[in-house]
N, C-alpha and C positions, 0 to 999 in steps of 0.2 A: 551787590545782589547775590544771594544764597544758592548755593550748587543746586539743590533741589529745586528751586523756582525754575532756574534754566533749563534742567533735564525735563520737567514738566512741560516747559513752553516748547522744547524740541520735539517732544513725542506727539504735543496736539498739532504742531505743523507737520510731522509724518504722517499722521491719521488723514488729515485736509488733503495732502500729495497723492497718497494713496487711493482717497475716494475719487480725486479729480483724474488720475490716471484709469482707474475703473470706468469711468464715466466715458472717458474718451476712447478706451478700448473698446467701448459697447456692451461691456458687462455691467451689470445690476450691481449695487453694492452688496458684499455678501450678507444675507440675513438667513437665521436659522429659524425652521419652523416652529411654533410653539406647541405645546402638548395638546393631545385630543385629536379630534376628525378635522380633516380640512374644511374651509367653508365651502357651503354647498354640496356636502357629501349625502347628505339625509334628502333632500328636496327629490330625489328620484323615486323615493317610497310613495305608493299611492295611499290616497286619503279614504280610500273606501274603508267602511266598517265592516267586520264579519258579523256574520247573521246565522244563529243555529236555525236547523231545520226543528219541524215540530217533533219528530222522530228523536232527535238528538237531544232536545230539551227535555221529552218524556224520559228518555234513557238515564239521564242526569238526575232529575228529578226521583226516579225509582233509586237509583243507588244510593242517594243521600237520606231517603227514606229508610232504606235497608242499613244505614251505618247509624242513624238515629235510634233505631228501634234495637240494635246490639247495644249502644252505649246506655240506653234505659236498662235493659236487662243487666249489664254489667254494674250500674249504680244500684240497683235494688238488692244485689246479693250481699 
């Protein structure tokens, strides 16, 4: 039997023993959290859709009309 095979088997046995010890001690196996937000973090956000008031909608429409007029002036020059 090769030395590298024996070392690999010993490492595997050590890992199993460490996991068994952690379970007996009451600690979970050490896990590393993955990237990104934790599960369930985004569920607290409300699902309500925003609505513009008629005044707000008119303000935006007037601003866009003014912007389009300015662009037409620039393109005609």
